N, C-alpha and C positions, 0 to 999 in steps of 0.2 A: 929327517923332511918330513913337512906336517901328511897325515893319514896314508903314511908308509907302512904294509902290513908284512909282517915277519913272516917267511914262508919256512914252515920246519923241516916239508921234506928235503926241501934242498932244491928242487927240481921247479922251474920256470912254470906257472898257470897260465897260461895263453888263451885267451879266447877267440871265438872268429863269429865279427859281426856282416853279414851279405844283405847287401841293399835291394832298394827294388830295379828293376831294368826290366820289363815287359819279356817277352821271349827272348829277346839278346840276354839278358840277363838270367835264363836259364843256362845257357850255354857257356855263358862267361862264368859265372859260379862254381859249375862242373870243372872245367878247367882250371880255376883257381884250387882248388880242392886236391887236383890229379897234383898240380905243382907240391901244395902241402903235404901233400903224401910222400912224393919224391923226396921231396928233402926232409923227411921225418919228424914233422914238426907236430906236438901231439895237441890235441884240444881238450881241452878244460871244460870248455861250455861255449855254445853256441843260440845265436837269435840271429832273426830274418824277418824280411817285410817283403813281401809280395812274391815275387820273383825267387828271389833270395829264402822266404819261408817253404817254398817250394823243395828248392834241390837240399837247403838247409836241414829241413825236416826230413827228407827220404835217408839222407846219407847216418844224421843221428839215431833216426831208427833201427840202423843197423844192416840196411842194403849196401852190399857191398860195390864201391865206387864204380869198381868194372862193369858191373852188372846194371848200374843205371845209365850208365855211359853207353854202353849198348842199346838201351832201351832209347835212349836219346837220340841216338842215329837213324832210328826205325818213324822215329813221330812226325806227326803231320799235326795241322791245325784242327785234324776230327778226332783228336785225341784229346781238346779240351775244350770241342766249340761241338754243343748239340747237336745231331744231323737235322731236328725239324724245326730251327730255330728264324728260318727264312718264313716258313708259311705260318709259324704263331705268330713273329712279329705283324705279318701282314693283316692274318686275321683279326688281333690287338686293334691295332691302326683304322680299319674298317668296321668291324663290325662293333667295336665296343670305343670308338676313337680315344682310342689311348688311355681308358681307364683301365686301370692296376699293370699298366705298363712299366716296368723296371730297368730292363735290359735288353741289349739283343738277342743274350740266350739265357739259358737258365745254368743251374751249375751242375746238372745233373753227372756230362762226362766228364767234365773236369773233375769232382767229388770222386768220379770212380776208378779215371787215372789216379788221381792220387792213393786211394786205397789199395789199386794193384798195384802199385810201386813201394808201400810200405811195410816193412818187417816186423812192425808192431803196431798195436791198435792205439796206444796211449803215450802220454808225456811220461810219464813215469817208469815206461819201459823203455827209452831212450840209455842211449849206452852213455851218455851225459845229458847234464841237464839243457834244456833246450827251449829256445821264447819264440813267440811269435807275433807281431805286431798288426794290429786291423783298428778300424773306426768302429766305434758305436755312431748309428747313423742316428739314435735316436740324442744323444747327450752331445755327437759332434768332437768328442774326445776319443784318443787313443787309448787303446789297451791292449797289454800285453798278455796273450797266454802263455800260462805254464804249468796246466794241467787238464784232462779230462782228454778226450778223444782228437788225436790229431788232423785225421782227415777234414774234418769241417773247419775247422780252426786256421789251417794250413790254405784252404781254398777260399775262406772268407777275405783273409788277407792279399788274397790276390787278384779279388772281384772287384775290376775296376769299373766303377760306375760308368753308366751308357750300355757298355759292352756285355754286362753282365747283372744278372740279379743278384741284389744281397743275401748273403746265407744268415739263415733264423738259427742262434743258439741261444739255447735254455732259455727262450722268448725274446730274445732280443735279436734286432737286424744288423749284420755287420757289414763292412767293404772294405777297399785296399787301403793297407797302412800308407801307403805313400801318400795320401791325399793331405797327411800330417808331419809323416816324417819318414825321411829315406831309410835311415839305418838305426835300429834302435841301440845304440851303444850303449844307453842308459840301465838296458833290461839285465846286463851283466855285469858291467866295472864292478859295482862296489859287492852288488849280490854274491859273488863268487869270489871275492877275492882275487882279483888278476892281477899280474905283473904287467900282462902284455893286453892289448886289445887289437887286433887284426881287422881292420875293415875292405871288405873290397866292394868297391862303389862301381859301378856300371854307369858310365858318365851318362850326361844329358846333355844340352845345350840350356844353358842359364843365363841370365839378361837377356836384353834386348838382342832380336832378329830382326836382320836387315830386310833379307828378302821373304817378307809373309806372301805375297800374292803368288812367289812360285812355289812357296811349299803348299798353300791350300789348293795348287790342282792337282797334287800326287794324290795316291789311291788312300782311301781311308785318311780324308783330309780331316776329319772329325776329330782323328787322335791327335793331329797335328795342335787343335785346339784346345784338346786335354792336357797335351805337354807342354803346353805355353803357361796352362795355369797353375800346373801342379810346379813345373821345375822352372821357376820364376827366381828363386835364391838359391845360390850355392850353399852346400852344407859346410858347417863349420869345420868340419876336419880335412876337407880338402884346401889345395893353394893352388894349384893349377898345375902341379908337378905329378909325375906318375907316382914318385913315391914321399910321402910327408910324415913326419915324425911330430907328436905333439905329447906335453904331459897332458894326463887326463883334468879336463876343467872341476872335478868335483873333489878333487883334493884327496883321492885315493891314492894317488901317487901312482900310477898304471901309465905304461906308454901306450900311448895310441898311434898305432901305423895303419895310415890309408894307403891304400893301392886305388889308383886310378888307371886301368889301362886303356890304351889308344886302341878303340876295335871298331871290326868295319859295320857302317851301317845294317840294322836290318827294320824292318816294318812291321808291327802284326799285321796279319799272322803268318808272314812267312818264315820258312824254316828252312831252308834251300841254303840258307849260308851260315848255317848253324855249327858245323863242324869244322869251318874255316874260325869263326869266333871262339871255340870251344878251345882250337890249338892255339889261338894268339895268345887267350887269356894264360893259358897255362907256361908258354913258353915267358910271357913278359913278368909274371909273377913270379917263376925259377929264377930270372934275370936279377932281379928288384930285390927278393930276398936273401939270395944266395952270401952277397956280402956280409952279410949282417947276421949269417945262421949263426955262427959261434956265440955274439952275445945273447941270441933268441934264446938258446938252448941252455946258458951258462947263468950271468946275470943281466939281466937286459935291464933293470931299473937305473943301473949302473953303467952297463956299456956301450947303450945304444947312445947315436950320439944326438942327443936332443939338446937345444939350444934353450939356456936358463929361461930366459924370456920369452920361449916358443909356449905360453899356456893360452888357450884362448878361453873365449867366455859366450857361449852359443848362447844364442836366443830360443835354441830348443835341441831337444838330445840329450848329450850327455849331462848328469846331473842327479844328484842325491834324491831318493825318491822323500 
């Protein structure tokens, strides 16, 4: 098979990619990783975008999943929203007429929350290779971080414009990676010679929306506008089914397993439905992967049921660098 890589150890190399997804994604990805742990699926490398960068980074750093889940159970919007944001916003709008305004909140609280929940400080200290997707505001291009201090790069990946100030790193400004790509599969598939890439995608509504007037009457309606702009096209790896299997389109031979669970709606910054979301993602992941667990842990390239013609050609995402 073109691009097939021999695995001398005999143990399948499995990568995990965690998508964006807002506050719902934070809870859902935690449940997904709990299912992975329950099924004893090892992780060779991981990558994340936005919510996925946060959860993926905490676990890759060595923070025990149980400890993170306990922290998550106590989390509120104050954990990642700087308390003086409203007065600062009003001051900038009135006294400075909006000059220099870049977001409703700065990232102090989010950055501190991230640092408090990491077991190590840098990418090099992680349990396995970890990568974070963000967007460089100066160039408008996506950037994959794989080295340096974890906390600012994870925070930058989740810094959605309008809501948060961009994060300055080495003299450049970065914001939410979801503006360019929901899940950075290309960050790990070839780089780590993986046999399987499991993408956990926290779904959004793609395409045409019928009830725009009603949606714009909800709280935080501006987020609905942002969502419509960002989530206008369905990612290449999704099919509309909860579980989809593809051959990786970059000819590396890896199998891309995309999981898209059906989850309760959660609007930022509400967290009260979080535990239900985490539990639902955990149970759905376990149910979807259990029938394939033998193939995953033995010879996934040959045993996973991927149709011969099921090879995608994405406009963005997976591909050789």
